[in-house]
C-alpha positions as CSV (number, residue, x, y, z in Angstrom):
1,M,0.0,0.0,0.0
2,T,1.4,3.4,-1.0
3,T,1.1,6.4,1.2
4,T,1.9,10.1,0.6
5,F,2.0,13.0,3.0
6,G,1.8,16.7,2.6
7,E,0.6,20.1,3.8
8,V,-1.8,22.7,2.5
9,D,-1.1,26.4,3.4
10,Q,-2.7,29.7,2.5
11,D,-1.0,33.0,1.7
12,A,-3.3,35.8,0.6
13,D,-5.2,34.5,-2.4
14,A,-2.8,31.6,-3.0
15,I,-3.0,28.0,-1.9
16,A,0.4,26.2,-1.6
17,W,0.1,22.4,-1.7
18,R,3.3,20.5,-0.8
19,L,3.4,16.7,-1.3
20,R,6.1,14.2,-0.4
21,V,6.2,10.9,-2.3
22,R,8.5,8.0,-2.7
23,A,10.4,8.0,-6.0
24,A,9.7,4.3,-6.4
25,D,5.9,4.9,-6.2
26,V,6.2,7.6,-8.9
27,V,8.2,5.3,-11.2
28,A,5.7,2.4,-10.6
29,A,2.8,4.7,-11.5
30,L,4.6,5.8,-14.7
31,D,5.9,2.6,-16.2
32,G,7.8,0.5,-13.7
33,A,11.3,1.6,-14.8
34,S,14.4,1.7,-12.6
35,T,14.0,4.0,-9.6
36,T,17.4,5.5,-10.2
37,K,16.3,7.0,-13.5
38,I,13.9,9.3,-11.7
39,V,16.8,11.7,-11.1
40,A,17.4,12.2,-14.8
41,A,16.0,15.4,-16.3
42,A,13.6,13.6,-18.6
43,W,12.2,11.6,-15.7
44,Q,12.0,14.7,-13.6
45,D,9.8,16.3,-16.2
46,R,7.5,13.2,-16.5
47,A,7.3,12.9,-12.7
48,L,6.4,16.6,-12.4
49,A,3.8,16.4,-15.1
50,Y,2.2,13.3,-13.4
51,L,2.2,14.8,-9.9
52,R,0.9,18.3,-10.8
53,A,-1.9,16.8,-12.9
54,G,-3.0,14.8,-9.8
55,V,-3.7,17.7,-7.5
56,R,-6.2,20.4,-8.2
57,V,-8.0,23.1,-6.3
58,S,-11.4,24.5,-7.3
59,T,-13.9,27.1,-6.0
60,E,-17.3,26.1,-4.6
61,D,-19.0,27.0,-7.9
62,G,-16.7,24.7,-9.8
63,G,-14.3,27.2,-11.2
64,A,-10.7,25.9,-11.3
65,C,-7.9,27.7,-9.4
66,A,-5.0,28.3,-11.8
67,Q,-1.8,26.4,-10.9
68,T,0.6,29.3,-11.2
69,R,3.8,27.4,-10.1
70,A,4.9,23.8,-9.7
71,A,8.3,22.5,-8.7
72,L,9.8,19.1,-7.9
73,A,12.9,18.4,-5.9
74,R,14.5,15.5,-4.0
75,D,14.1,15.7,-0.3
76,P,17.7,15.3,1.1
77,R,16.4,14.6,4.6
78,E,15.1,11.1,3.7
79,P,17.4,8.1,3.4
80,E,15.0,6.6,0.7
81,A,14.7,8.5,-2.5
82,T,11.8,10.9,-1.8
83,L,10.4,13.7,-4.0
84,E,8.7,16.8,-2.8
85,L,6.2,18.6,-5.1
86,T,5.3,22.2,-4.4
87,A,2.2,23.4,-6.3
88,V,0.8,26.9,-5.9
89,F,-2.7,27.7,-6.9
90,S,-4.2,31.2,-7.4
91,C,-7.7,31.3,-5.8
92,P,-10.0,34.2,-5.3
93,A,-11.0,34.9,-1.8
94,R,-13.8,32.4,-1.1
95,S,-15.2,30.9,2.1
96,R,-14.8,27.3,0.7
97,L,-12.4,25.6,-1.7
98,H,-12.4,22.1,-3.0
99,L,-9.2,20.0,-3.0
100,H,-9.0,17.2,-5.6
101,Y,-6.4,14.4,-5.3
102,E,-6.0,11.8,-8.1
103,L,-2.6,10.2,-7.6
104,F,-1.6,6.5,-7.5
105,F,-5.1,5.1,-7.4
106,E,-4.6,3.5,-10.8
107,T,-1.8,1.3,-9.4
108,D,-3.0,1.0,-5.8
109,R,-6.6,1.1,-4.9
110,F,-5.7,1.1,-1.2
111,H,-3.5,4.2,-1.6
112,Q,-3.9,6.9,1.1
113,A,-2.7,10.5,1.3
114,F,-2.5,12.4,4.6
115,M,-2.6,16.2,4.4
116,R,-2.0,18.6,7.3
117,L,-3.7,22.0,7.0
118,G,-1.9,25.2,7.8
119,A,-2.9,27.8,10.4
120,G,-6.3,29.3,9.7
121,L,-7.4,26.4,7.5
122,A,-9.8,23.6,8.4
123,S,-11.7,20.9,6.7
124,A,-15.5,21.2,6.3
125,G,-15.8,19.1,9.4
126,G,-13.6,21.5,11.3
127,E,-10.5,19.2,11.4
128,G,-6.9,20.3,10.9
129,S,-6.1,17.4,8.6
130,L,-7.4,15.5,5.6
131,V,-7.1,11.9,4.4
132,F,-7.7,11.1,0.7
133,R,-8.4,7.5,-0.3
134,D,-10.2,5.7,-3.2
135,G,-13.8,6.8,-2.9
136,A,-12.9,10.0,-1.1
137,R,-10.7,11.9,-3.5
138,E,-12.2,15.3,-2.9
139,A,-12.3,17.4,0.3
140,V,-13.8,20.7,1.2
141,L,-11.4,23.3,2.7
142,V,-12.7,26.1,4.8
143,A,-10.5,29.2,4.1
144,L,-9.2,31.6,6.6
145,S,-12.0,34.2,6.1
146,S,-14.6,31.8,7.5
147,A,-12.5,29.3,9.6
148,N,-13.5,29.4,13.2
149,E,-10.1,29.8,14.8
150,H,-11.8,29.4,18.2
151,G,-11.3,25.9,19.4
152,S,-8.6,25.1,16.8
153,F,-6.5,23.6,19.6
154,A,-9.2,21.1,20.3
155,R,-9.7,20.4,16.6
156,D,-6.0,19.5,16.3
157,V,-6.2,17.1,19.1
158,A,-9.3,15.5,17.6
159,A,-7.6,15.3,14.2
160,Y,-4.6,13.4,15.6
161,L,-6.9,11.1,17.5
162,K,-8.6,10.3,14.2
163,L,-5.3,10.0,12.3
164,G,-4.0,7.4,14.8
165,G,-7.2,5.3,14.5
166,I,-7.0,5.5,10.7
167,H,-3.4,4.5,10.6
168,I,-3.9,1.3,12.6
169,L,-7.1,0.4,10.8
170,T,-5.4,0.8,7.4
171,G,-2.0,-0.5,8.5
172,Y,-2.4,-4.1,7.3
173,D,1.0,-5.2,8.5
174,H,0.3,-4.0,12.1
175,L,-3.1,-5.7,11.9
176,C,-1.6,-9.0,10.6
177,F,0.8,-9.0,13.5
178,L,-2.0,-8.5,16.0
179,M,-4.1,-11.2,14.3
180,A,-1.3,-13.7,14.5
181,L,-1.1,-13.2,18.2
182,L,-4.8,-13.5,18.6
183,L,-5.1,-16.7,16.6
184,A,-2.6,-18.5,18.9
185,A,-4.4,-17.3,22.0
186,G,-7.5,-19.5,21.2
187,L,-5.7,-22.7,22.2
188,S,-4.2,-23.9,25.4
189,R,-2.6,-27.0,23.8
190,R,-1.5,-28.0,20.3
191,S,-1.8,-31.3,18.6
192,S,1.3,-33.5,18.3
193,R,2.1,-36.1,15.7
194,H,4.5,-37.8,18.1
195,A,1.9,-38.1,20.8
196,P,-1.5,-39.1,19.3
197,S,-3.2,-38.5,22.7
198,A,-2.0,-34.9,22.6
199,I,-4.7,-33.2,20.7
200,A,-5.6,-29.5,20.4
201,Q,-7.5,-28.1,23.4
202,A,-9.3,-24.8,23.5
203,A,-8.3,-22.2,26.0
204,S,-10.9,-21.2,28.6
205,P,-12.4,-17.8,28.2
206,R,-10.5,-16.5,31.2
207,E,-7.2,-18.0,30.0
208,A,-7.7,-16.5,26.5
209,I,-8.7,-13.1,27.8
210,V,-5.7,-12.9,30.2
211,R,-3.2,-14.1,27.5
212,T,-4.6,-11.6,25.0
213,I,-4.5,-8.7,27.5
214,R,-0.9,-9.5,28.4
215,L,0.2,-9.8,24.8
216,V,-1.6,-6.6,23.7
217,S,-0.2,-4.8,26.8
218,A,3.3,-5.8,25.9
219,F,2.8,-4.6,22.4
220,T,1.2,-1.3,23.5
221,I,3.8,-0.4,26.1
222,A,6.6,-1.2,23.6
223,H,5.3,0.8,20.6
224,S,4.3,3.7,22.9
225,L,7.9,3.9,24.2
226,T,9.5,4.2,20.8
227,L,6.7,6.4,19.3
228,I,7.1,9.0,22.1
229,S,10.9,8.8,22.1
230,Q,11.2,9.4,18.4
231,A,8.6,12.2,18.5
232,F,10.8,14.1,21.1
233,H,14.1,13.1,19.5
234,P,13.6,12.7,15.7
235,G,16.3,10.7,14.0
236,L,17.3,9.0,17.3
237,V,16.9,5.7,15.4
238,S,17.2,5.5,11.6
239,A,13.9,4.7,9.9
240,R,15.6,3.0,6.9
241,W,15.1,-0.5,8.1
242,V,11.9,0.0,10.1
243,E,9.4,-1.1,7.4
244,P,11.4,-4.3,6.5
245,A,11.7,-5.1,10.2
246,I,7.9,-4.7,10.6
247,A,7.4,-7.1,7.7
248,F,9.9,-9.6,9.3
249,S,7.9,-9.4,12.5
250,V,4.7,-10.4,10.7
251,A,6.4,-13.3,9.0
252,Y,8.1,-14.4,12.2
253,V,4.9,-14.6,14.4
254,G,3.1,-16.3,11.5
255,V,5.7,-19.0,11.1
256,E,6.0,-19.4,14.9
257,N,2.3,-20.2,15.0
258,L,2.8,-23.1,12.6
259,L,5.2,-24.9,14.9
260,P,3.6,-27.9,16.7
261,R,3.7,-26.2,20.1
262,L,2.5,-23.1,21.8
263,P,4.9,-20.2,21.1
264,R,7.6,-19.8,23.8
265,F,8.9,-16.5,25.2
266,R,6.1,-14.8,23.2
267,Y,5.7,-11.9,25.6
268,G,9.4,-10.9,25.1
269,V,9.1,-11.4,21.4
270,V,6.0,-9.2,21.2
271,F,7.7,-6.5,23.3
272,G,10.7,-6.5,21.1
273,F,8.7,-6.3,17.9
274,G,6.4,-3.7,19.5
275,L,9.4,-1.4,19.8
276,V,9.9,-1.8,16.0
277,H,6.2,-1.1,15.2
278,G,6.4,2.0,17.4
279,L,9.2,3.3,15.1
280,G,6.9,2.7,12.2
281,F,4.1,4.7,13.9
282,A,6.7,7.4,14.6
283,S,7.8,7.6,11.0
284,V,4.2,8.2,9.9
285,L,3.8,10.9,12.6
286,H,7.1,12.5,11.5
287,E,5.7,12.7,7.9
288,I,2.4,14.2,9.1
289,G,4.1,16.5,11.6
290,L,3.0,17.7,15.0
291,P,1.8,21.2,15.7
292,K,4.0,23.4,17.9
293,R,0.9,24.4,20.0
294,G,-0.4,21.3,21.7
295,F,2.5,19.2,20.7
296,L,2.3,16.8,23.7
297,L,-1.5,16.5,23.6
298,S,-1.5,15.8,19.8
299,L,1.1,13.2,20.3
300,I,-0.9,11.5,23.1
301,A,-4.0,11.8,21.0
302,F,-2.4,10.1,18.0
303,N,-1.2,7.2,20.3
304,L,-4.6,7.0,21.9
305,G,-6.1,6.8,18.4
306,V,-3.9,3.9,17.6
307,E,-4.9,2.1,20.8
308,L,-8.6,2.7,20.2
309,G,-8.4,1.4,16.7
310,Q,-6.4,-1.6,17.9
311,L,-9.0,-2.2,20.6
312,A,-11.9,-2.0,18.1
313,V,-10.3,-4.7,15.9
314,L,-9.6,-7.0,18.8
315,S,-13.1,-6.5,20.2
316,L,-14.5,-7.8,16.9
317,A,-12.1,-10.6,16.2
318,F,-11.6,-12.0,19.7
319,P,-15.1,-13.4,20.2
320,I,-15.0,-15.1,16.8
321,V,-11.6,-16.7,17.5
322,L,-12.7,-17.9,21.0
323,M,-16.0,-19.3,19.7
324,A,-14.4,-21.2,16.9
325,A,-11.7,-22.6,19.1
326,R,-14.1,-23.8,21.8
327,R,-16.6,-25.2,19.3
328,N,-14.1,-27.5,17.6
329,P,-10.4,-27.1,18.7
330,I,-9.0,-29.6,16.1
331,T,-10.8,-28.0,13.1
332,Y,-9.9,-24.5,14.4
333,E,-6.2,-25.5,14.7
334,R,-6.2,-26.8,11.1
335,W,-8.3,-24.1,9.3
336,G,-8.1,-21.2,11.7
337,L,-4.7,-21.2,13.3
338,R,-2.6,-23.0,10.6
339,L,-4.3,-21.6,7.5
340,G,-4.6,-18.1,8.9
341,S,-1.0,-18.1,10.1
342,T,0.2,-19.4,6.7
343,V,-1.5,-16.5,4.9
344,I,-0.1,-14.0,7.4
345,S,3.5,-15.4,7.1
346,V,3.3,-15.4,3.3
347,L,2.1,-11.7,3.4
348,G,5.0,-10.9,5.8
349,V,7.6,-12.5,3.4
350,V,6.1,-10.7,0.4
351,W,6.2,-7.3,2.2
352,L,9.7,-8.1,3.4
353,I,11.0,-8.7,-0.1
354,A,9.2,-5.7,-1.5
355,R,10.5,-3.4,1.2
356,L,14.1,-4.6,1.0
357,S,14.1,-4.2,-2.7
358,A,13.0,-0.6,-2.3
359,I,15.9,0.3,0.0
């Protein structure tokens, strides 16, 4: 899944839209050529044409705001080849403007774009950020002349709470990691070929609940530590290998579930991988950016949003896992735990290969 980040600011009658994208994603959207060619002048021109055509601003009556300037440059701060587009639109003073985003959906229907709104700007819902996805490619922007600056602090906190929830709910690698943990929590004993009398046994509700709470708590504490540390000390840990490490964690817990025994030392493993996932959350938050005013509360809100999204998923999935395991432990072990873990481990390996090749 591709993801882009950016900011939208207003200066007099101009709207400046800045967008950061991975060079590899641009190349894939064009024709799948080598990423290194994106730095050539011809590729720069093609990339600029593609990106500037994918972002538009219009007035409420449908009139287009003229794109007066557009520039593309490589972001030297990022270890991975990253391009930054700056597009400036001339818009007459209006109470509402419409932002149109049409990038990468042709190659990735799950693509998302997170946009932070500058001071004095808000979405139609009063939030300080926007998320574009397939099916929601247009957003209404309330301009400075009509934006209610009163309560903007509370809007920022609410926006980061929502962004945290959206990130975990659309972060399929994080969800796969959690699901692998949950699948194994449904059984208290595994079947063994070497001991025919040792057959799968379902965990009691209390046992499954306690085990799940402990695992999720270890994951939550760990990723909160690294998320907060990276937010206060950006660059403390290089983000270059974070995404491949997250993919490896998914593959690891999936494969571990396939072994003919209950996973050993899982709490320690989950805590260690939780630290890595926290770095992934931090890299997303770094791209989105945190406001200077209300920095700490926005950080806490983002983390709380992650936890609430995580809790929502577990609340839906846990009863299903427990019910299936208790109804027929042997069938659950074969088709629930083993098949589910196989799919998760394969996805982890695919993500790992793809992310390593992009480095």
